[in-house]
C-alpha positions in Angstrom: 5.3 -13.6 13.6 8.8 -14.2 14.9 9.7 -17.9 15.3 11.6 -18.6 18.6 13.8 -21.5 17.7 16.6 -21.0 20.1 18.2 -24.5 19.7 20.6 -24.4 16.7 20.3 -27.1 14.0 23.3 -29.3 13.8 25.2 -30.1 10.6 24.0 -33.7 10.9 20.4 -32.6 11.1 20.8 -30.1 8.2 22.1 -32.8 5.9 20.1 -35.5 7.6 17.1 -37.7 6.9 14.8 -35.4 5.0 14.1 -35.1 1.3 15.4 -31.8 -0.2 13.8 -32.4 -3.6 10.5 -33.1 -2.0 10.8 -29.9 -0.1 11.5 -27.9 -3.2 8.6 -29.5 -5.0 6.3 -28.6 -2.0 7.5 -25.0 -2.1 6.9 -24.8 -5.8 3.2 -25.4 -5.3 1.0 -22.3 -5.5 -0.9 -21.2 -2.4 -3.3 -19.4 -4.7 -2.6 -15.9 -3.4 -5.0 -13.1 -3.9 -3.8 -10.4 -6.4 -3.7 -6.8 -5.4 -6.8 -6.0 -7.3 -8.7 -8.0 -4.6 -8.8 -4.6 -2.8 -11.7 -3.7 -5.1 -13.6 -6.8 -4.0 -13.6 -5.1 -0.6 -14.9 -1.9 -2.2 -17.7 -4.0 -3.7 -18.5 -5.6 -0.3 -18.9 -2.2 1.1 -21.8 -1.6 -1.3 -20.3 1.1 -3.4 -22.3 1.6 -6.7 -23.9 4.1 -8.9 -24.9 7.3 -7.0 -22.1 6.9 -4.6 -19.1 9.3 -4.4 -15.6 8.0 -3.5 -12.6 10.1 -2.4 -9.4 8.5 -3.6 -6.9 10.3 -1.3 -3.3 10.1 -2.5 -4.8 9.0 -5.8 -1.6 9.5 -7.9 -2.5 9.4 -11.6 -6.2 8.6 -11.1 -5.8 5.0 -12.2 -7.5 3.5 -9.1 -10.3 6.1 -9.4 -10.9 5.1 -13.0 -11.0 1.4 -12.1 -13.7 2.1 -9.5 -15.7 4.3 -11.8 -15.7 1.6 -14.5 -16.4 -1.3 -12.1 -19.0 0.3 -9.8 -20.4 3.2 -11.7 -19.6 5.6 -8.9 -18.2 9.1 -9.0 -14.6 9.5 -7.8 -12.6 12.5 -6.7 -8.9 11.7 -6.8 -6.8 14.1 -4.7 -2.9 14.1 -4.7 -0.2 16.5 -3.6 2.3 15.9 -6.4 2.1 18.1 -9.5 3.5 15.4 -11.7 0.7 13.0 -10.6 -1.9 15.7 -11.2 -0.6 16.2 -14.8 -0.6 12.5 -15.5 -4.0 12.1 -13.9 -5.6 14.9 -16.0 -4.2 13.3 -19.2 -5.3 9.8 -18.2 -8.8 10.9 -17.3 -9.2 12.8 -20.5 -8.3 9.8 -22.6 -10.5 7.2 -20.6 -14.0 6.2 -21.5 -15.1 6.7 -17.9 -13.1 9.8 -17.4 -16.2 12.0 -16.9 -16.8 10.2 -13.7 -13.4 11.0 -12.2 -12.3 14.4 -11.0 -8.6 15.1 -10.4 -7.7 17.6 -7.7 -4.5 18.9 -6.2 -4.6 18.7 -2.4 -3.4 17.0 0.8 -5.1 14.7 3.3 -4.5 17.2 6.1 -6.7 19.8 4.2 -9.0 17.9 1.8 -10.5 20.1 -0.9 -14.1 19.1 -0.3 -17.0 20.0 1.9 -18.4 18.2 4.9 -20.2 14.9 4.5 -19.3 14.7 0.8 -18.2 11.1 0.4 -19.6 7.6 0.9 -16.1 6.1 1.0 -12.6 7.3 1.5 -10.1 5.0 -0.4 -6.6 5.2 0.8 -4.0 3.0 -0.9 -0.4 2.9 0.3 0.0 6.6 1.1 -0.5 7.2 4.9 3.0 6.4 5.8 4.1 9.5 3.9 1.9 11.7 6.2 3.6 13.1 9.4 0.4 14.5 10.8 -1.9 11.5 10.5 -4.1 12.8 13.3 -5.0 15.8 11.2 -5.4 13.7 8.1 -7.7 11.1 9.7 -9.8 13.9 11.2 -10.2 15.4 7.7 -11.4 12.0 6.4 -13.9 11.9 9.2 -15.1 15.4 8.3 -15.6 14.7 4.6 -17.4 11.3 5.1 -21.1 11.0 5.3 -22.5 9.5 8.6 -22.1 5.8 8.4 -19.5 6.1 5.7 -16.4 4.0 5.6 -12.7 4.4 5.0 -10.7 1.6 3.3 -7.0 1.8 4.2 -4.4 -0.3 2.5 -1.0 0.3 4.3 2.3 -1.4 4.9 3.7 -1.6 8.4 6.9 -2.9 9.9 7.1 -6.0 11.9 9.3 -7.1 14.8 11.8 -8.5 12.3 12.7 -5.0 11.0 16.1 -3.8 12.3 16.4 -0.1 13.2 19.3 0.6 10.9 17.5 -1.1 8.0 14.4 0.9 8.7 16.3 4.3 8.9 17.8 3.8 5.5 14.7 2.4 3.8 12.4 5.1 5.1 14.7 7.9 4.2 14.9 6.6 0.6 11.1 6.4 0.3 9.8 9.6 2.0 8.3 7.4 4.8 7.7 8.8 8.2 9.2 6.3 10.7 6.7 7.0 13.4 3.8 6.0 11.2 5.0 2.4 10.6 3.6 0.7 13.7 0.1 -0.8 13.2 -0.9 -0.3 16.8 -0.1 3.4 16.5 -2.3 3.7 13.4 -5.2 1.9 15.0 -5.1 4.2 18.0 -5.0 7.3 15.8 -8.0 6.0 13.8 -10.0 5.5 16.9 -9.0 8.9 18.3 -10.3 10.4 15.1 -13.7 8.9 15.6 -13.5 5.7 13.5 -14.4 2.2 14.6 -12.2 -0.6 13.2 -14.7 -2.8 11.4 -12.2 -5.3 10.0 -8.4 -6.0 9.7 -7.1 -8.2 6.9 -3.4 -9.0 7.4 -2.5 -9.5 3.8 1.2 -9.8 4.5 3.2 -10.6 1.3 0.3 -12.3 -0.4 -0.3 -9.6 -3.1 3.4 -9.6 -3.9 3.5 -13.4 -4.1 0.6 -13.2 -6.6 2.4 -10.7 -8.8 5.5 -12.9 -8.9 3.4 -16.0 -9.9 1.7 -14.0 -12.6 5.0 -12.8 -14.0 4.0 -9.1 -13.8 6.4 -7.9 -11.1 10.1 -7.0 -11.6 12.9 -9.2 -10.4 13.6 -7.2 -7.3 16.7 -9.1 -6.3 18.2 -8.6 -9.7 17.5 -4.9 -9.5 19.1 -4.6 -6.1 22.2 -6.5 -7.3 22.6 -4.3 -10.4 22.0 -1.1 -8.4 24.6 -2.0 -5.9 27.2 -3.5 -8.3 27.0 -0.6 -10.8 26.2 2.1 -8.3 28.5 4.9 -9.6 27.4 4.3 -13.2 23.7 4.1 -12.4 23.9 7.1 -10.1 25.4 9.2 -13.0 22.7 8.0 -15.4 19.6 8.2 -13.0 20.5 10.9 -10.5 20.4 10.5 -6.8 16.6 10.7 -6.3 15.8 8.1 -8.9 18.6 5.8 -7.8 17.5 5.9 -4.2 13.9 5.5 -5.0 14.5 2.5 -7.3 16.7 0.8 -4.7 14.2 1.7 -1.9 11.3 0.2 -3.8 13.1 -3.0 -4.5 14.3 -3.3 -0.9 10.7 -2.6 0.3 9.4 -5.4 -1.9 12.0 -7.9 -0.6 11.3 -6.8 3.0 7.6 -7.6 2.4 8.6 -11.0 1.0 10.7 -11.9 4.1 8.3 -10.5 6.7 10.1 -7.4 7.8 7.1 -5.5 6.4 3.5 -6.6 6.1 0.5 -5.3 4.2 -2.7 -4.7 6.0 -6.2 -3.8 4.8 -8.5 -1.9 7.2 -12.1 -1.1 7.0 -12.9 1.9 9.3 -16.4 3.0 9.9 -18.1 6.1 11.2 -21.1 5.9 13.4 -24.4 6.4 11.5 
């Protein structure tokens, strides 16, 4: 939401009859944000359990698949295009007590390595903005889902606050396809593929707020300051790709906090 306050505040108003300390105290109160693991509550609400098979598309190192296998007793196929993620996933699955329930596969969403009607749920967490041909990818998700199956999509989109030059730099540093960052465009592509949008949860920055309150997230502002102030030194130590990725991730997080980006959670459903 963009606030349209066109009348400037005066100096007298800014330093006027309001209590700064009370405002600070008010803002220090927790709003009890949901943590990012709340996404699995949505998986539970979709009825996933033993006997069900989940496709974790863009599953990285298989971590989310293992969490679902452990919590719900389901079978998970984790598909990812990056060889490093596949190697990490195979190692992680081999060492996990529920690893026998998770299969790691190399593949892409545009050509999912699975037969038709193979899955009860497609789980897509923060990966679709890397996919240039989302129409093809979503059509593949439709193909591999059973009739009546669901796709759970967690994705970050830009808002009206995002400036074009900011977006261009950020997306280039994080392998993000600019044309995939509008929520309206995604929703239309999902409908064109054959999905009905069952629900939309505009999470916004809530999960990031929860991670800060829990003390489990980095200090992104400090990272940005150090990356910028010691750019030449850190470039030499990290290399260009790592430097740009770290800066991009930190900027992405800050943009979520200040509303230039927002997290959304979609439940998409196929007709039975």
